C-alpha positions in Angstrom: 26.9 -16.2 10.4 23.5 -17.0 8.7 22.1 -14.9 5.9 19.4 -13.6 8.2 22.1 -12.5 10.7 24.1 -10.7 8.0 20.9 -9.0 6.8 20.0 -7.8 10.3 23.5 -6.5 10.9 23.3 -4.5 7.7 19.8 -3.3 8.7 20.9 -2.0 12.1 23.4 0.2 10.3 21.5 1.2 7.2 17.8 0.7 7.9 15.4 3.6 7.4 14.1 5.5 10.5 10.4 5.4 9.7 7.8 6.5 12.3 5.7 3.3 12.1 8.8 1.3 12.9 8.9 2.9 16.4 5.7 1.3 17.5 4.1 -2.1 18.1 0.6 -0.7 18.2 -1.5 -2.8 15.7 -3.6 0.3 14.9 -0.7 2.4 14.0 0.9 -0.4 12.0 -2.4 -0.9 10.1 -2.6 2.8 9.3 0.9 2.7 7.8 0.2 -0.4 5.8 -3.0 0.9 4.3 -1.4 4.3 3.5 1.6 2.6 1.9 -0.5 0.7 -0.6 0.4 2.1 -4.1 2.0 5.2 -2.4 5.6 6.1 -1.9 7.1 6.1 1.6 8.1 9.8 1.5 4.6 10.9 0.7 3.1 8.8 3.5 5.3 10.2 6.3 3.4 13.5 6.7 0.0 12.0 6.2 0.7 9.3 8.7 1.6 11.9 11.4 -1.5 14.1 10.6 -3.9 11.2 10.6 -2.8 10.0 14.0 -3.3 13.4 15.4 -6.9 13.3 14.3 -7.6 9.7 14.8 -5.1 8.3 17.5 -7.1 5.2 18.4 -9.4 2.5 17.0 -12.3 4.1 18.9 -11.7 7.6 17.6 -11.5 6.5 14.0 -14.5 4.3 14.4 -16.6 7.3 15.4 -15.5 9.3 12.3 -17.9 10.0 9.5 -17.3 9.5 5.8 -16.7 13.2 5.5 -14.2 13.3 8.4 -12.0 10.6 6.9 -12.3 11.8 3.3 -11.1 15.3 4.3 -8.3 13.8 6.4 -7.1 11.7 3.5 -7.2 14.6 1.0 -4.1 14.5 -1.2 -3.0 10.9 -0.5 -4.9 9.4 -3.4 -6.9 6.1 -3.8 -9.5 7.7 -1.4 -11.5 4.5 -0.9 -8.7 3.4 1.4 -9.8 5.9 4.0 -13.3 4.4 4.2 -11.8 0.9 4.3 -9.6 1.9 7.2 -12.4 3.5 9.1 -14.7 0.4 8.6 -11.9 -1.9 9.9 -11.7 0.3 13.0 -15.4 -0.1 13.5 -15.2 -3.9 13.2 -12.2 -4.0 15.6 -14.1 -1.9 18.2 -17.0 -4.4 18.0 -15.1 -7.6 17.8 -11.8 -6.8 19.6 -8.2 -6.6 18.3 -7.3 -9.9 16.4 -4.4 -11.8 17.9 -3.6 -14.1 15.0 -2.8 -13.6 11.3 -5.9 -15.5 10.4 -7.9 -13.2 12.7 -6.6 -10.1 10.8 -7.4 -11.8 7.5 -11.1 -12.2 8.4 -11.5 -8.4 8.6 -13.0 -7.0 5.4 -10.4 -4.9 3.6 -7.4 -6.8 4.9 -5.6 -9.1 2.5 -3.0 -11.8 3.1 -0.1 -9.4 2.9 -1.5 -6.9 5.4 -2.6 -9.6 7.8 1.0 -11.0 7.8 2.5 -7.6 8.1 0.5 -6.7 11.2 1.2 -10.1 12.7 4.9 -9.6 12.2 5.4 -6.0 12.9 2.9 -5.4 15.7 2.7 -8.9 17.3 6.1 -10.3 16.5 4.8 -13.4 14.8 7.1 -15.5 12.7 5.5 -14.9 9.3 6.4 -13.5 5.9 4.4 -10.7 4.2 5.2 -11.1 0.5 5.0 -8.0 -1.6 7.0 -6.9 -4.7 10.1 -6.0 -2.7 10.2 -9.2 -0.7 9.4 -11.3 -3.7 12.3 -9.7 -5.6 14.9 -10.1 -2.9 14.0 -13.5 -1.6 13.3 -14.9 -5.1 16.9 -13.9 -6.0 18.5 -15.0 -2.7 16.7 -18.3 -2.1 15.6 -19.4 -5.6 18.1 -17.9 -7.9 15.4 -16.2 -10.0 16.6 -12.8 -11.2 13.1 -11.4 -11.8 10.6 -13.6 -9.8 6.9 -13.1 -10.4 3.9 -13.9 -8.2 3.9 -17.5 -9.4 7.0 -18.1 -7.2 5.4 -16.9 -4.0 4.6 -20.4 -2.6 8.2 -21.5 -3.3 9.6 -18.4 -1.7 7.5 -18.9 1.4 8.6 -22.5 1.6 12.3 -21.6 1.1 11.9 -18.8 3.7 11.2 -21.4 6.4 14.9 -22.1 6.7 15.8 -18.4 6.2 13.7 -16.8 8.9 15.2 -17.3 12.4 13.3 -19.6 14.7 13.9 -17.2 17.5 15.1 -13.7 18.0 14.3 -10.9 15.6 12.5 -12.8 12.9 9.8 -10.0 12.9 12.5 -7.5 11.7 13.5 -9.5 8.7 10.7 -8.2 6.4 11.6 -4.6 7.2 15.3 -5.3 6.5 14.3 -6.9 3.2 12.2 -3.9 2.3 15.2 -1.6 2.8 17.6 -3.8 1.0 15.1 -3.9 -1.9 14.9 -0.2 -2.2 18.5 0.6 -1.8 20.6 -2.3 -3.2 18.5 -5.1 -4.6 16.6 -2.9 -7.0 15.4 -3.8 -10.4 19.0 -3.6 -11.5 20.8 -4.7 -8.3 24.1 -3.5 -6.9 25.3 -7.0 -6.1 28.9 -5.9 -5.5 27.9 -4.1 -2.3 25.1 -6.4 -1.2 25.6 -7.9 2.3 24.0 -11.1 1.0 26.1 -11.4 -2.2 27.9 -14.5 -1.1 24.7 -16.3 -0.2 22.5 -15.1 -3.1 21.8 -17.7 -5.8 21.2 -15.0 -8.4 24.2 -12.7 -7.6 26.6 -14.5 -10.0 24.1 -14.1 -12.9 24.1 -10.3 -12.4 27.8 -10.0 -11.7 28.9 -11.8 -14.8 26.4 -9.9 -17.0 24.5 -13.0 -18.1 21.1 -11.5 -17.0 19.2 -9.1 -19.2 16.9 -6.6 -17.3 13.4 -6.7 -18.8 11.6 -3.4 -19.5 8.8 -4.3 -17.1 9.0 -6.7 -14.1 5.4 -6.1 -12.9 2.2 -6.5 -14.9 0.9 -3.3 -16.4 -2.2 -2.0 -14.7 -5.2 -2.0 -16.9 -6.7 1.4 -16.0 -9.8 2.8 -17.6 -9.4 5.7 -20.1 -12.2 7.6 -21.7 -11.7 8.1 -25.4 -8.6 10.3 -26.0 -8.2 11.7 -22.4 -4.5 12.0 -21.4 -5.1 10.5 -17.9 -6.9 7.4 -16.6 -10.4 7.9 -15.0 -9.0 7.7 -11.4 -7.3 11.1 -12.0 -10.5 12.7 -13.0 -12.4 11.0 -10.1 -9.8 12.5 -7.8 -10.4 15.9 -9.3 -14.2 15.5 -8.8 -13.7 14.6 -5.1 -11.3 17.5 -4.5 -13.7 19.9 -6.1 -16.5 18.8 -3.8 -14.2 19.0 -0.7 -13.3 22.6 -1.6 -16.7 23.9 -2.8 -18.9 22.0 -0.4 -21.4 21.2 -3.1 -21.4 21.0 -6.9 -24.1 20.4 -9.4 -23.6 17.4 -11.7 -23.5 19.5 -14.9 -20.8 21.8 -13.4 -18.1 19.2 -13.1 -17.0 18.8 -16.7 -15.2 22.0 -17.6 -13.9 22.3 -14.0 -12.0 19.0 -14.0 -11.2 18.6 -17.7 -10.1 21.6 -20.0 -11.0 19.6 -23.1 -14.5 18.7 -21.8 -17.1 18.2 -24.6 -20.8 18.3 -23.4 -22.0 15.8 -26.0 -19.1 13.3 -25.8 -18.2 13.5 -22.1 -21.2 14.2 -20.0 -22.2 10.6 -19.7 -18.6 9.8 -18.7 -18.7 12.4 -15.9 -22.1 11.1 -14.7 -20.7 7.5 -14.5 -17.7 8.6 -12.5 -19.9 10.6 -10.1 -22.2 7.5 -9.7 -19.2 5.4 -8.9 -18.0 7.8 -6.2 -21.5 7.9 -4.7 -21.7 4.1 -4.7 -18.3 3.9 -3.1 -19.5 6.1 -0.3 -17.1 8.9 -1.2 -19.8 11.4 -2.3 -23.5 11.9 -1.6 -26.2 13.0 -4.0 -29.2 15.1 -2.9 -31.4 15.8 -5.9 -28.8 17.2 -8.4 -26.4 18.5 -5.8 -23.2 16.5 -5.0 -21.7 16.8 -1.5 -19.5 14.9 0.8 -21.3 12.2 2.8 -22.1 13.1 6.4 -22.8 9.6 7.8 
């Protein structure tokens, strides 16, 4: 039995029952992939279901205004993703649904990982979407690297040519790897119970204790902080957007004390103004004179 066969056998018994795995609709797959970016699976489940009730098709989403999608996305975070998803829908309605990985990649807002994911999960293409989870599992299994970084992606893709089945369920392999990565092949792996232990080139290193787990295995994000604020700017931008959603309109000078209990007029007003400007430029807010509202277009 091949490594891929053993993995699929394990996946059939232990794989997660996720709603986006019950469809081959490219639209629904794309919605899940955009929502899952920088967001945990459990949080996405309810948002995914609610979004599809409001916007069940490419055409329905393409007709949505900025305000529609911003309100629907409320609470999921990284709100710009909602506009990106809507803009992709408009492009698909105009150009048609892509049928190749390259075609998906040409759509603004879709990167190489997402293009490969849609091709594999929706269109059953034999391709490998590489993210942190797949990099960790296959870097260990195929290359023997306990903590592989992005610099190994090309080698992983090359080695995966002999790992991915030529026929059959090659499109399920990435999903199986995701689940193995989150349940067994974690940062500190449980190699003793891994179905791929005998095939994995890094398993012996972990089992004999010769590998030291680093404090960080991914690059620390360089988020912007304003002077001594306890949170990065994205948290305060989220509070600004939430306030406008709830109030309907807010004057620029009102934001400070409402989103930051330590707000200082002299030290922080320019910071607030800059964040509002960025939200307006991103299409998430609209400014009419000194009143900030959700965009209606």
